[in-house]
BALOBA-1460 file (C-alpha; in Angstrom, 3 decimals):
// residues 207
<rec num="1" residu="m" x="15.880" y="-82.194" z="-54.282"/>
<rec num="2" residu="m" x="15.847" y="-79.297" z="-51.799"/>
<rec num="3" residu="q" x="12.047" y="-78.815" z="-52.876"/>
<rec num="4" residu="h" x="11.297" y="-82.184" z="-51.440"/>
<rec num="5" residu="k" x="12.726" y="-82.528" z="-48.027"/>
<rec num="6" residu="d" x="9.875" y="-84.013" z="-47.157"/>
<rec num="7" residu="d" x="11.385" y="-87.129" z="-49.500"/>
<rec num="8" residu="p" x="13.746" y="-89.336" z="-47.372"/>
<rec num="9" residu="d" x="14.995" y="-90.029" z="-51.273"/>
<rec num="10" residu="a" x="15.960" y="-86.355" z="-51.390"/>
<rec num="11" residu="l" x="17.316" y="-85.641" z="-48.534"/>
<rec num="12" residu="y" x="20.056" y="-89.377" z="-48.734"/>
<rec num="13" residu="m" x="20.779" y="-87.484" z="-52.571"/>
<rec num="14" residu="l" x="21.598" y="-84.088" z="-50.887"/>
<rec num="15" residu="h" x="23.307" y="-85.842" z="-48.354"/>
<rec num="16" residu="l" x="25.395" y="-88.007" z="-50.327"/>
<rec num="17" residu="i" x="26.257" y="-84.485" z="-52.442"/>
<rec num="18" residu="c" x="26.975" y="-82.709" z="-49.238"/>
<rec num="19" residu="k" x="29.735" y="-85.887" z="-48.424"/>
<rec num="20" residu="v" x="31.162" y="-85.702" z="-51.760"/>
<rec num="21" residu="f" x="31.534" y="-81.761" z="-51.610"/>
<rec num="22" residu="y" x="33.330" y="-82.476" z="-48.349"/>
<rec num="23" residu="v" x="36.214" y="-85.460" z="-49.904"/>
<rec num="24" residu="s" x="36.877" y="-83.100" z="-52.891"/>
<rec num="25" residu="n" x="37.407" y="-80.358" z="-50.366"/>
<rec num="26" residu="q" x="38.871" y="-81.513" z="-47.520"/>
<rec num="27" residu="l" x="42.501" y="-80.895" z="-47.507"/>
<rec num="28" residu="q" x="42.087" y="-77.800" z="-49.785"/>
<rec num="29" residu="m" x="39.583" y="-76.192" z="-51.793"/>
<rec num="30" residu="c" x="39.858" y="-76.937" z="-55.813"/>
<rec num="31" residu="p" x="40.680" y="-74.148" z="-57.379"/>
<rec num="32" residu="y" x="37.771" y="-73.829" z="-59.596"/>
<rec num="33" residu="l" x="35.838" y="-72.816" z="-56.411"/>
<rec num="34" residu="m" x="38.494" y="-70.026" z="-55.238"/>
<rec num="35" residu="e" x="37.539" y="-68.206" z="-58.132"/>
<rec num="36" residu="a" x="35.423" y="-65.324" z="-58.376"/>
<rec num="37" residu="g" x="31.695" y="-66.330" z="-56.855"/>
<rec num="38" residu="h" x="32.364" y="-70.317" z="-58.073"/>
<rec num="39" residu="l" x="32.170" y="-71.369" z="-54.248"/>
<rec num="40" residu="d" x="28.582" y="-68.504" z="-53.668"/>
<rec num="41" residu="p" x="26.006" y="-70.989" z="-54.589"/>
<rec num="42" residu="w" x="27.487" y="-73.581" z="-52.432"/>
<rec num="43" residu="v" x="27.266" y="-71.343" z="-49.593"/>
<rec num="44" residu="q" x="23.963" y="-70.558" z="-49.965"/>
<rec num="45" residu="f" x="23.496" y="-74.677" z="-50.651"/>
<rec num="46" residu="f" x="25.022" y="-75.391" z="-46.957"/>
<rec num="47" residu="k" x="23.286" y="-72.633" z="-45.428"/>
<rec num="48" residu="a" x="20.172" y="-73.372" z="-47.051"/>
<rec num="49" residu="i" x="20.410" y="-77.032" z="-45.536"/>
<rec num="50" residu="l" x="21.430" y="-75.120" z="-42.467"/>
<rec num="51" residu="d" x="18.492" y="-73.176" z="-41.854"/>
<rec num="52" residu="m" x="15.810" y="-76.313" z="-42.952"/>
<rec num="53" residu="e" x="13.118" y="-76.700" z="-40.360"/>
<rec num="54" residu="c" x="13.354" y="-79.639" z="-38.673"/>
<rec num="55" residu="p" x="10.140" y="-81.843" z="-38.389"/>
<rec num="56" residu="a" x="8.665" y="-81.522" z="-35.306"/>
<rec num="57" residu="e" x="9.196" y="-85.590" z="-34.307"/>
<rec num="58" residu="l" x="12.606" y="-84.783" z="-34.933"/>
<rec num="59" residu="a" x="13.183" y="-81.709" z="-32.762"/>
<rec num="60" residu="t" x="11.468" y="-82.463" z="-29.322"/>
<rec num="61" residu="k" x="12.962" y="-82.664" z="-26.400"/>
<rec num="62" residu="t" x="13.884" y="-85.745" z="-25.285"/>
<rec num="63" residu="d" x="15.948" y="-88.107" z="-22.778"/>
<rec num="64" residu="d" x="14.930" y="-91.842" z="-23.977"/>
<rec num="65" residu="a" x="18.128" y="-93.311" z="-24.808"/>
<rec num="66" residu="t" x="16.179" y="-95.092" z="-27.973"/>
<rec num="67" residu="e" x="14.735" y="-92.408" z="-29.045"/>
<rec num="68" residu="i" x="18.097" y="-90.320" z="-29.372"/>
<rec num="69" residu="d" x="19.342" y="-93.654" z="-31.074"/>
<rec num="70" residu="r" x="16.945" y="-93.222" z="-33.615"/>
<rec num="71" residu="r" x="17.046" y="-89.551" z="-34.461"/>
<rec num="72" residu="e" x="21.296" y="-89.939" z="-34.471"/>
<rec num="73" residu="k" x="20.980" y="-92.304" z="-37.376"/>
<rec num="74" residu="h" x="18.079" y="-90.390" z="-38.980"/>
<rec num="75" residu="i" x="18.610" y="-89.231" z="-42.074"/>
<rec num="76" residu="f" x="17.672" y="-85.548" z="-41.789"/>
<rec num="77" residu="w" x="20.305" y="-84.991" z="-38.494"/>
<rec num="78" residu="k" x="23.075" y="-87.092" z="-40.671"/>
<rec num="79" residu="l" x="22.610" y="-84.474" z="-43.533"/>
<rec num="80" residu="k" x="22.709" y="-81.269" z="-40.596"/>
<rec num="81" residu="g" x="25.695" y="-82.474" z="-39.563"/>
<rec num="82" residu="i" x="28.076" y="-83.673" z="-42.162"/>
<rec num="83" residu="t" x="26.706" y="-79.435" z="-43.494"/>
<rec num="84" residu="a" x="27.961" y="-77.975" z="-40.282"/>
<rec num="85" residu="k" x="30.971" y="-80.081" z="-40.572"/>
<rec num="86" residu="l" x="32.083" y="-79.273" z="-43.964"/>
<rec num="87" residu="t" x="31.362" y="-75.401" z="-43.300"/>
<rec num="88" residu="y" x="33.055" y="-75.961" z="-40.421"/>
<rec num="89" residu="r" x="36.100" y="-76.912" z="-41.840"/>
<rec num="90" residu="i" x="35.948" y="-74.099" z="-44.258"/>
<rec num="91" residu="f" x="35.304" y="-71.160" z="-42.509"/>
<rec num="92" residu="v" x="38.795" y="-72.008" z="-39.929"/>
<rec num="93" residu="k" x="40.655" y="-72.699" z="-42.896"/>
<rec num="94" residu="y" x="40.029" y="-69.940" z="-45.356"/>
<rec num="95" residu="g" x="37.915" y="-67.516" z="-42.920"/>
<rec num="96" residu="n" x="40.606" y="-65.754" z="-41.351"/>
<rec num="97" residu="p" x="42.816" y="-63.983" z="-44.102"/>
<rec num="98" residu="t" x="45.839" y="-63.639" z="-41.785"/>
<rec num="99" residu="i" x="46.383" y="-67.065" z="-41.707"/>
<rec num="100" residu="v" x="46.416" y="-68.766" z="-45.272"/>
<rec num="101" residu="e" x="48.675" y="-69.226" z="-47.287"/>
<rec num="102" residu="e" x="50.203" y="-66.184" z="-48.679"/>
<rec num="103" residu="k" x="49.439" y="-67.625" z="-52.527"/>
<rec num="104" residu="p" x="47.575" y="-64.914" z="-54.171"/>
<rec num="105" residu="e" x="44.666" y="-66.609" z="-54.955"/>
<rec num="106" residu="i" x="44.169" y="-68.159" z="-51.970"/>
<rec num="107" residu="q" x="44.385" y="-64.752" z="-50.101"/>
<rec num="108" residu="a" x="42.038" y="-62.956" z="-52.776"/>
<rec num="109" residu="f" x="39.515" y="-66.576" z="-52.059"/>
<rec num="110" residu="s" x="40.242" y="-66.090" z="-48.133"/>
<rec num="111" residu="n" x="38.815" y="-62.453" z="-48.448"/>
<rec num="112" residu="w" x="36.390" y="-63.118" z="-50.369"/>
<rec num="113" residu="f" x="34.992" y="-65.726" z="-47.841"/>
<rec num="114" residu="s" x="35.648" y="-63.672" z="-44.729"/>
<rec num="115" residu="t" x="33.825" y="-61.065" z="-46.201"/>
<rec num="116" residu="n" x="30.905" y="-62.865" z="-47.009"/>
<rec num="117" residu="c" x="30.374" y="-65.926" z="-45.842"/>
<rec num="118" residu="n" x="32.103" y="-65.691" z="-42.174"/>
<rec num="119" residu="v" x="28.927" y="-64.199" z="-40.648"/>
<rec num="120" residu="a" x="26.300" y="-65.751" z="-42.668"/>
<rec num="121" residu="l" x="27.479" y="-69.332" z="-42.117"/>
<rec num="122" residu="l" x="27.655" y="-67.982" z="-38.211"/>
<rec num="123" residu="e" x="23.613" y="-67.271" z="-37.935"/>
<rec num="124" residu="s" x="22.688" y="-70.976" z="-39.022"/>
<rec num="125" residu="h" x="25.183" y="-72.329" z="-37.002"/>
<rec num="126" residu="l" x="24.347" y="-69.944" z="-33.955"/>
<rec num="127" residu="t" x="20.450" y="-70.566" z="-34.556"/>
<rec num="128" residu="l" x="21.088" y="-74.341" z="-34.384"/>
<rec num="129" residu="l" x="23.328" y="-74.117" z="-31.312"/>
<rec num="130" residu="l" x="20.305" y="-72.020" z="-29.381"/>
<rec num="131" residu="a" x="17.470" y="-74.463" z="-30.831"/>
<rec num="132" residu="r" x="19.244" y="-76.871" z="-28.312"/>
<rec num="133" residu="s" x="18.317" y="-75.177" z="-24.884"/>
<rec num="134" residu="t" x="14.731" y="-75.700" z="-26.246"/>
<rec num="135" residu="g" x="14.422" y="-78.587" z="-28.233"/>
<rec num="136" residu="y" x="16.699" y="-81.682" z="-29.637"/>
<rec num="137" residu="v" x="19.649" y="-81.224" z="-31.874"/>
<rec num="138" residu="g" x="21.554" y="-84.026" z="-33.978"/>
<rec num="139" residu="a" x="25.183" y="-84.230" z="-32.054"/>
<rec num="140" residu="k" x="26.948" y="-84.028" z="-34.716"/>
<rec num="141" residu="a" x="25.438" y="-81.038" z="-35.829"/>
<rec num="142" residu="l" x="25.633" y="-79.699" z="-32.063"/>
<rec num="143" residu="n" x="28.977" y="-80.477" z="-32.229"/>
<rec num="144" residu="f" x="30.430" y="-78.490" z="-35.118"/>
<rec num="145" residu="s" x="27.491" y="-75.669" z="-34.218"/>
<rec num="146" residu="i" x="29.697" y="-75.074" z="-31.314"/>
<rec num="147" residu="k" x="32.968" y="-75.477" z="-32.538"/>
<rec num="148" residu="y" x="32.174" y="-73.075" z="-35.444"/>
<rec num="149" residu="t" x="31.059" y="-70.373" z="-32.762"/>
<rec num="150" residu="s" x="33.922" y="-71.266" z="-31.025"/>
<rec num="151" residu="a" x="36.216" y="-70.368" z="-33.838"/>
<rec num="152" residu="s" x="34.023" y="-67.088" z="-34.178"/>
<rec num="153" residu="t" x="35.512" y="-65.750" z="-31.111"/>
<rec num="154" residu="k" x="39.000" y="-65.275" z="-32.532"/>
<rec num="155" residu="l" x="37.583" y="-62.454" z="-35.138"/>
<rec num="156" residu="s" x="36.184" y="-59.271" z="-34.734"/>
<rec num="157" residu="v" x="33.473" y="-59.459" z="-37.017"/>
<rec num="158" residu="t" x="31.833" y="-62.724" z="-35.782"/>
<rec num="159" residu="m" x="32.666" y="-62.352" z="-32.232"/>
<rec num="160" residu="e" x="30.473" y="-58.823" z="-32.447"/>
<rec num="161" residu="k" x="28.038" y="-60.741" z="-33.997"/>
<rec num="162" residu="l" x="28.161" y="-63.015" z="-30.836"/>
<rec num="163" residu="k" x="28.039" y="-60.746" z="-27.794"/>
<rec num="164" residu="p" x="24.871" y="-60.540" z="-27.648"/>
<rec num="165" residu="f" x="24.615" y="-64.305" z="-27.540"/>
<rec num="166" residu="v" x="27.206" y="-64.924" z="-25.366"/>
<rec num="167" residu="l" x="25.450" y="-65.268" z="-21.917"/>
<rec num="168" residu="r" x="22.287" y="-67.091" z="-23.361"/>
<rec num="169" residu="i" x="24.672" y="-69.495" z="-25.069"/>
<rec num="170" residu="l" x="27.047" y="-70.616" z="-22.078"/>
<rec num="171" residu="q" x="23.470" y="-70.894" z="-19.546"/>
<rec num="172" residu="d" x="21.268" y="-72.488" z="-22.166"/>
<rec num="173" residu="t" x="23.443" y="-74.756" z="-23.908"/>
<rec num="174" residu="v" x="26.798" y="-75.367" z="-23.493"/>
<rec num="175" residu="i" x="27.282" y="-75.882" z="-19.806"/>
<rec num="176" residu="p" x="24.087" y="-78.300" z="-19.610"/>
<rec num="177" residu="i" x="25.952" y="-79.851" z="-22.088"/>
<rec num="178" residu="l" x="28.925" y="-80.550" z="-19.647"/>
<rec num="179" residu="f" x="26.574" y="-82.278" z="-16.939"/>
<rec num="180" residu="v" x="26.694" y="-86.407" z="-16.452"/>
<rec num="181" residu="t" x="23.194" y="-87.765" z="-18.042"/>
<rec num="182" residu="t" x="21.917" y="-90.566" z="-17.180"/>
<rec num="183" residu="r" x="22.139" y="-92.242" z="-20.620"/>
<rec num="184" residu="d" x="25.809" y="-91.512" z="-19.867"/>
<rec num="185" residu="l" x="25.933" y="-93.251" z="-17.050"/>
<rec num="186" residu="n" x="23.915" y="-95.971" z="-18.587"/>
<rec num="187" residu="q" x="25.860" y="-96.615" z="-21.073"/>
<rec num="188" residu="f" x="29.536" y="-96.331" z="-19.340"/>
<rec num="189" residu="e" x="28.174" y="-99.274" z="-16.781"/>
<rec num="190" residu="t" x="26.422" y="-101.296" z="-19.915"/>
<rec num="191" residu="e" x="29.231" y="-99.908" z="-22.850"/>
<rec num="192" residu="p" x="32.350" y="-98.868" z="-21.453"/>
<rec num="193" residu="i" x="34.128" y="-99.272" z="-24.914"/>
<rec num="194" residu="e" x="31.396" y="-97.574" z="-26.699"/>
<rec num="195" residu="y" x="31.198" y="-94.459" z="-24.135"/>
<rec num="196" residu="i" x="35.395" y="-93.794" z="-24.641"/>
<rec num="197" residu="r" x="34.425" y="-94.103" z="-28.211"/>
<rec num="198" residu="a" x="31.778" y="-91.495" z="-28.529"/>
<rec num="199" residu="q" x="34.026" y="-89.143" z="-26.850"/>
<rec num="200" residu="y" x="36.931" y="-88.882" z="-29.310"/>
<rec num="201" residu="d" x="35.856" y="-88.287" z="-33.151"/>
<rec num="202" residu="f" x="38.258" y="-90.909" z="-35.161"/>
<rec num="203" residu="t" x="37.469" y="-89.107" z="-38.143"/>
<rec num="204" residu="e" x="39.369" y="-86.456" z="-37.030"/>
<rec num="205" residu="t" x="42.629" y="-88.360" z="-36.880"/>
<rec num="206" residu="l" x="44.339" y="-86.725" z="-39.772"/>
<rec num="207" residu="f" x="43.592" y="-82.695" z="-38.474"/>
């Protein structure tokens, strides 16, 4: 399926795979995947999806509300969104060995993940985040890339990787996102309930 990224059916199947993985490992990584090397192919798979080149018609800058809605519903950005979400969830749960449960298997897994995956996944999230300054990035993918980048500031290894990009991230991406747009104002006037709903991700209530 990764060889047929232009086929919507392949993207739908990849999205389903990622969704099943997320739900299956939402509260805790399954014991099998914590064993040495078993998660590595999955991490490479997720990284390949995050690094997947965006089709030009979905990547150009736009302020058109109808076009933005169309892109948000497109399977390409849905796939990127769920992948960004699940990699962020694994990172905050296991990326810092000093805060995980004091069980040998979890400690060992966290040490492996922090050494082998933290920076590699940060690079992919950072690429998505920086792409926002010159093009379009799906809201969910952008949201979790910002969260991953923010969480990365708490660890010395990932923060070292981030330092050269901090000013660019703030000036070109984060601060512009905080501006109220014409689309925001229109939605607040016409659909105030949807406007408020958009500010809160109800799927995160459990956490």
